[in-house]
C-alpha positions in Angstrom: 92.8 82.1 88.0 90.1 79.6 88.9 87.7 80.9 91.5 88.4 77.9 93.8 92.1 79.0 94.1 91.1 82.6 95.0 88.7 81.2 97.5 91.5 79.1 99.0 93.9 82.1 99.3 91.1 84.2 100.9 90.4 81.5 103.4 94.1 81.2 104.2 94.2 84.9 105.0 90.9 84.9 106.9 92.2 82.1 109.1 94.9 84.6 110.3 92.2 87.3 110.8 93.3 89.2 107.7 90.4 90.4 105.6 91.9 91.9 102.4 89.8 94.3 100.3 88.6 93.1 96.9 90.9 95.7 95.3 93.9 94.2 97.0 93.0 90.7 96.0 92.5 91.7 92.4 95.8 93.5 92.4 97.5 90.5 93.9 96.0 88.1 91.4 97.2 90.3 88.5 100.8 90.0 89.5 101.2 86.3 89.9 101.8 83.5 87.4 98.9 81.1 86.8 101.3 78.2 87.1 102.4 79.0 90.6 101.6 76.2 93.1 98.8 77.0 95.6 101.1 76.8 98.7 103.4 79.3 97.2 100.5 81.6 96.3 99.2 81.4 99.9 102.7 82.3 101.3 103.2 85.1 98.9 99.8 86.6 99.6 100.4 86.5 103.3 103.9 88.0 103.0 102.6 90.9 100.8 99.7 91.6 103.0 101.8 91.8 106.1 104.2 94.2 104.3 101.3 96.5 103.5 99.5 99.3 105.3 96.4 97.7 106.7 94.4 101.0 106.5 94.4 100.6 102.7 94.4 96.8 102.3 92.1 95.4 104.9 88.3 95.5 105.3 87.6 93.7 108.5 84.2 93.2 110.1 83.1 95.9 112.7 84.0 93.5 115.6 87.7 93.3 114.3 88.6 97.0 114.8 88.9 99.2 117.9 85.5 100.2 119.4 84.5 103.9 118.9 84.9 104.7 122.6 88.4 103.1 123.0 90.1 106.5 123.4 87.6 107.7 126.1 89.9 108.0 129.2 86.8 108.4 131.4 86.1 104.7 130.9 88.1 103.1 133.7 88.2 99.6 132.1 86.8 97.8 129.1 87.7 94.6 127.2 88.6 94.0 123.6 87.2 90.6 122.7 88.7 90.6 119.3 90.4 89.3 117.3 91.6 92.7 116.2 94.4 93.1 113.8 96.5 96.3 114.2 100.0 97.5 113.1 102.8 99.0 115.2 103.7 102.6 114.4 106.0 103.2 117.3 107.6 101.5 120.3 109.4 102.9 123.3 111.3 101.2 126.1 109.9 103.0 129.1 111.8 100.8 131.5 115.1 102.5 130.7 116.0 106.2 130.6 116.2 107.9 127.3 119.8 108.8 127.8 120.9 105.3 128.5 119.2 104.2 125.3 121.1 106.9 123.4 124.4 105.6 124.9 123.5 102.1 123.9 122.8 103.2 120.3 126.1 105.1 120.1 128.0 102.1 121.5 126.5 99.9 118.9 127.2 102.5 116.2 130.9 102.2 117.3 130.6 98.5 117.0 130.8 97.9 120.7 128.7 96.0 123.2 129.2 94.9 126.8 129.7 91.3 127.8 130.0 91.2 131.6 132.6 93.8 132.3 134.2 93.5 128.9 133.6 95.7 125.8 133.5 93.5 122.7 133.3 94.4 119.0 130.1 93.5 117.0 129.3 93.4 113.3 126.2 95.4 112.3 123.7 93.6 110.1 122.9 94.9 106.7 119.5 96.4 107.7 121.0 98.3 110.6 118.9 96.5 113.2 122.0 95.9 115.4 122.3 99.6 115.9 119.2 99.4 118.1 119.7 98.9 121.8 118.6 95.7 123.4 115.4 96.4 125.3 113.7 94.5 128.1 110.9 97.0 128.7 108.2 97.4 129.7 107.4 98.9 126.3 104.9 101.4 125.2 103.6 101.0 121.7 101.4 103.1 119.3 99.0 100.8 117.5 96.7 101.5 114.5 93.7 99.4 113.3 92.4 99.0 109.8 90.2 102.0 110.2 93.1 104.2 111.0 92.4 104.6 114.7 95.5 105.0 116.8 95.8 103.7 120.4 98.6 103.4 122.8 99.4 100.1 124.5 101.7 99.2 127.5 103.2 95.9 128.6 101.8 94.7 131.9 103.9 91.6 131.4 106.7 91.0 128.8 105.4 89.9 125.4 107.8 87.8 123.4 108.8 89.7 120.2 108.0 93.1 121.6 111.1 95.4 121.7 112.6 98.4 120.1 114.2 96.1 117.6 110.8 95.0 116.2 109.9 96.3 112.8 107.6 99.2 112.3 104.4 98.0 110.6 104.5 94.6 112.4 101.0 93.2 112.5 99.5 92.0 115.8 96.3 90.2 116.7 94.7 91.3 120.0 92.3 89.0 121.9 90.6 89.6 125.3 92.8 92.5 126.1 91.9 95.0 128.8 91.8 98.7 128.0 92.4 101.1 131.0 91.5 104.7 130.5 92.2 104.5 126.7 95.4 102.5 126.9 95.5 98.8 125.8 97.2 96.5 128.4 99.5 93.9 126.9 99.8 90.4 128.4 101.3 87.4 126.6 97.9 85.5 126.3 96.2 88.5 124.6 98.8 89.3 121.9 99.9 87.3 118.9 102.5 88.7 116.6 101.9 87.9 112.9 105.0 89.7 111.7 105.5 92.0 108.7 107.2 95.3 108.1 106.3 98.5 106.2 109.6 99.4 104.6 109.2 103.2 104.4 107.8 103.4 108.0 110.6 101.2 109.3 113.4 103.2 107.7 112.0 106.6 108.8 111.5 105.3 112.4 114.9 103.7 112.7 116.7 106.7 111.3 114.9 109.1 113.6 115.1 107.1 116.8 118.3 108.5 118.2 117.3 112.1 117.6 113.9 111.5 119.1 115.5 110.2 122.3 117.9 113.1 122.4 115.1 115.6 121.9 113.1 113.9 124.8 116.1 114.2 127.1 116.5 117.9 126.2 112.8 118.4 126.8 113.1 116.9 130.3 110.9 113.9 129.5 113.1 111.3 131.1 110.5 110.4 133.8 113.1 108.7 136.0 
């Protein structure tokens, strides 16, 4: 592959705040056909990178990862200037009780949903996403940056695309976000969803969601 094409692909990814490692780029180049048009190469590179674990595929500059003291709960407030790319490892609808979410999942497993006062039948999608309850939040998320640091985030205001139906491994870009006592505060202006999904993580999370909710109910963690 001509160096200029690799440079174009790299610039395309950097423009989205994705800084792939040299090893990832080399692996990507080895799997594509030399005759593939440049626009297709850019799209494929972006798709594959968003579907990968950023802890092994990205090498961002120090300013693009969580600061070393982000988990220090004694710091009342600090700001993440960013941009910081992170991936979603977990999401929880803290605005609804755990048991109500279990009931919603079971209703959808039976192929039912409510419409006004009616119960109507629904058809589940192939990937099982329709088995997840609709969630309006606020949501609590577990995020991970390219260095592997894990931080919780909470919605102060609804962020479009954030819900229990979002894919695990979804990549986000954070800018000018406030951190309060070790928890990132989500507001629409500070969060951009790039997309993506880590298949293994998504499958394990989805399959275990109902049981985790039931376990939380049994443990008395309803909080409402």
